[in-house]
C-alpha positions, 0 to 999 in steps of 0.5 A, spaced: 500 500 500 502 506 498 500 513 500 503 520 497 502 527 499 504 533 495 509 539 497 505 545 498 506 553 498 502 557 503 500 564 505 502 566 498 503 573 500 497 576 504 493 570 505 497 569 512 495 562 515 489 561 510 491 561 502 496 555 499 497 551 493 499 544 492 506 542 488 508 536 484 513 534 488 511 528 493 513 524 499 511 517 498 510 512 504 509 504 503 508 500 508 505 493 510 504 489 517 511 486 520 513 482 526 517 488 528 517 496 527 522 498 521 523 505 518 527 506 512 528 513 509 530 514 502 531 521 499 530 527 503 532 526 511 535 519 509 542 521 513 538 524 519 538 518 524 534 522 529 528 521 524 528 514 524 528 514 532 524 519 533 519 519 527 513 524 527 509 519 522 510 513 526 507 517 532 501 519 529 500 513 525 500 509 532 495 514 535 490 513 530 491 506 528 490 504 536 484 508 536 481 505 530 483 498 532 485 497 539 491 494 537 498 495 536 500 491 530 507 493 528 509 495 521 515 496 516 515 503 513 519 505 507 519 513 506 521 516 499 522 523 500 522 529 495 520 535 499 525 539 502 525 539 510 524 546 514 524 550 507 517 552 507 514 547 502 510 543 507 514 537 509 511 537 516 504 537 513 505 531 508 508 527 514 501 529 518 497 527 512 500 521 510 500 518 517 493 519 518 491 516 511 496 510 512 493 509 519 486 508 516 488 504 510 492 499 515 485 499 519 481 498 513 477 504 515 475 508 509 475 515 511 473 522 507 479 527 505 475 532 509 475 528 515 483 527 514 484 534 514 480 535 520 484 530 524 490 533 521 488 540 525 490 536 532 498 536 529 497 543 525 493 548 527 493 552 521 490 550 515 494 553 509 499 547 508 494 541 510 488 543 506 492 543 499 496 537 501 490 533 502 485 537 497 490 539 491 490 545 487 489 552 490 485 553 496 482 558 501 481 556 508 478 558 514 477 554 521 470 554 524 469 550 531 475 546 530 473 544 523 476 546 516 472 550 511 475 551 504 474 552 497 479 549 491 481 551 485 484 547 479 490 550 477 491 549 469 497 546 466 500 552 462 502 555 469 509 553 472 511 553 479 519 556 480 521 554 487 528 557 489 530 553 495 536 556 499 541 551 503 539 555 509 532 553 513 528 558 516 525 556 523 518 557 523 517 557 530 522 562 531 520 566 525 513 567 528 516 570 534 519 576 530 512 578 527 508 584 530 504 582 536 498 587 533 497 590 526 494 597 525 487 598 522 490 600 515 495 594 515 489 589 517 485 592 511 491 592 506 492 585 507 484 583 507 483 587 501 489 583 498 487 577 500 480 577 497 483 580 491 488 574 490 483 569 491 478 572 486 484 572 481 485 565 482 478 563 481 477 568 475 484 566 472 486 573 472 493 571 473 496 578 471 492 581 477 497 577 482 503 581 482 499 586 485 494 582 489 499 578 492 503 584 496 503 583 503 504 587 510 504 582 515 509 577 515 514 577 509 519 582 510 520 580 517 521 573 515 525 575 509 530 579 513 533 573 516 535 571 509 536 578 506 538 574 499 531 573 498 529 580 497 533 579 490 530 573 489 523 576 489 526 582 485 529 577 479 523 573 479 518 579 478 523 582 473 523 576 469 516 573 467 513 572 474 506 573 475 507 573 482 513 571 487 512 570 494 515 567 500 513 560 501 510 559 507 515 561 513 521 560 508 526 559 506 524 557 500 521 562 495 515 561 490 514 564 483 508 562 478 510 563 471 506 561 464 509 555 461 513 559 456 517 563 461 519 558 465 526 557 462 528 564 462 526 565 470 530 558 471 536 560 468 536 567 471 535 564 478 541 559 477 546 564 474 545 569 480 543 564 486 548 558 485 548 556 492 540 555 491 536 549 488 532 552 483 526 547 481 521 548 476 515 544 478 508 543 475 502 544 480 498 538 483 491 538 483 490 531 486 492 532 493 493 526 497 493 519 493 492 512 496 494 506 491 492 500 494 
């Protein structure tokens, strides 16, 4: 049995903790019953011994499998990881979502994507990453009475995602402590209006509007100051065909959207200027969580 979950890019500028989309870069886990617990990691994280001894996936899997079956069956897990860790591309959300889905499959309990999404809130209280990880596509999401309410937009294949992945991470928890404790009425209205315009632009496929719509006054500049070269990444992207260019989650990766015909130009420009970064050109993912039996 194989479960896979896509990478994500969240916030998308002004949509702090509420907007996100899925990228065609997947973490995959294969598992089957075994006489003893076994964890094998290939790809991202394979050289980190702590991931085997203190594995978040296994902990969440056991929580749900025990709840569903009242038993403690052992499993052999093999992870094939493509999502960079601690780079603002939803690696933690992929772990959470795949663990919950895997536990239900192992227990023989069919469950809806919406139910998996709401279970994920116990481990990730913000819906911006977990929603596209489960649903795929572009998502606007909010929380109400401990449930996620969201709307999804399918992303066309003539758009590409260009991701600049620095060698240095930005710690999400630390970056949140640097954010203001309160915001002025003017800045709150600014972000509210730009978030609304971003959502409208996505659903109406008015891609040219995104450069204006995705401007932010809540979090990006503060976080980007932790890795100042990100300001030049954004400037380079917007000068070379990017329809939008925003910090991916809390960083350190930077996300840009381009038309297919402009992707090669932007990739080459970023590779020339930022030789220490991994520049990825990705399709958007509209499937979200996938289960292959």
